[in-house]
N, C-alpha and C positions, 0 to 999 in steps of 0.2 A: 504494500500500500504506500509505503514511504517513497518507493521508487517512482510510482505513478505521480505522486505529488511533486517530487523533485523534477521530473521531466516536464510536467505541466507548468511549473513555475519558471523553469528555464526557458520554455517556449514563450511564455508571456513576456519575459524580460528581453528576450532576443528579438522577438518579432518587430517591435517598434524601430529598433536599430536597422533592421533590414529594409524598412520602408523610408529611412531617412533620406532627405533630399539635400544635395550640396549646391543647389542653385544652377545646375546645368540645364540647358534647354533640351527638352526631349521632343521637340517639334519634328516636322518632316525633315528628312535628311536633305542636304543640298543636292541639286541635280548633278549627275556625273558629267564630266567633260568628255565629249566624244570628239576626237580630232583625228582626221584621216591624214596620214603622212604618205606622200608619194614615194614609190620605190626609188631607192637611190644607191649609188655606188661611189666609193671614195678611193682615191689613189693619190700617192704623192712620191716625190723623189727629192733630191737635194735642190733641184732647180724649180720644179713645178708642183702645184697642188690642184687636183681636179675633183669636182663633185658632179656626177651625172645624175640627173633627176628625170624620171619619166612623168610627163604631164601632157594630158590631152593628145595622145598618140604622137607626141614629139619627145625626143630625148634632148634635154637641155644640158649642156656641159658648161659649168662655171669653172673658169680656168684662171688661176692666180700664180704669181711668182711666190715660191715657198718662203723665201727670206723676208720679203717686204709685204706680202699679201696684196700687192698691187695687181690689178687685172692685166692679163696678157692680151695685148691688142695686136691685131693684124697677123696672127699666127696661122700657119697652115696646119690644120688639125684633121686627122683621119681616124675613124673609129671602125673597128672590125669585131664582130661577134654578136651572137643572139639574132642572126638574120640581118644584121646591119653591116654595111660595108660601103665606105666611101668618104669623100671629103665632107667636112662639117662647115656650114656657113656661119659667119659671125653675125648675130642678130643685134647685139649691142656690145659695148666695150667689155671684153672678158667673158661674154656669154655666147656660146656656139650652139646651134640647133641642127638636128637632122630628123627627117621623118621616120617615125618608128611604128607605123601602122601595122607592119607585118610581124612585130615581135610577139612571141608567144609567152603565156604565163608560166615561166619556169626560171631556173637559175642559169644565168648567162655569164660566161667569162668574157670580158671586154678587153681589147687591146687598143690603147689610145696613143697614137703617134703625134708628136708635137714638134713643129719646126718653126723657129723664129730666126731673125737676122743673126742673133748671137749664138744660139744653141739649138740643140735637138735632143729629144728624150722620148722614151717609150715607157708608158705606164700601163700597169695591169690592174684591173678591178673586176669585181663580181657584182652584177646587177641581179637581185633576187626579186622577181615579181610574181612569185607563187602566192596564191591566196592564203591568208592566215589560217593556221590549223584551228579546228574547233577545240574549244576548251574541254579538257577532260575533267570530269567531276572528281571530287576527293574520294579515293578508294581506301577503305579500311582493310589492312592486311591482317592475317591471323595473329601475328605477333602483337599488334596493337590491341586486339581483342583479348589476347591472353594476359597482357599486362593489366588492363582494366579489370578483367575478371579476377585475377589474383589479388589486386588491391581490394576489390569488393569482398572477397572471401576473407582476407586478413582483417578487414574492418568488422565484418560480422563475427569472426572468431574472437576478436578483442572485446567486442561488446558482450558476447556470451560469457566469456571468462570474467569480465567485470561484474556482470549480473550474478554469476555463480558465486563469486567471492563475497559479494555483498550479502547474499542469502546465507552463506556459511557463517559470516560474522553475526548476522541478526539471529540465527538459530543458537549460536553459542552464548549470546548474551542472555537470553530468556531462560 
């Protein structure tokens, strides 16, 4: 009987603490930010830095000098790979574009050849335009279940031993 009173009183005193409020807002969560990022490939060398971005069936190549980050203007740029092959035209300073309507959604190695008045370089990059893989749900393995089951069994055994010990003490007192 004392055990029941002890548990009931513990629950009465613990319950208000569980409902305590620290002033945090439990309103609707903020909307998640969804941002689509165009497929891209990055390559660099001691001389040049290139970022290829696939946008609207065009492959845009942003080309800079590696040391100064200044755009490379008036270069002869050629791209090969992923169904693309040919000279790339400069659309604005440091930005080169090529039609990429024929490119397929997979992983493509790209070879970027760059020639300026002072230097020439060959860069290698990989453009991955595969669709994102579907998220795999959380899977519980047997080892995880075994750990939680073992913890539960230990907690129950500890509770049973505690109750048995209390009963022994109360029988010995009377």
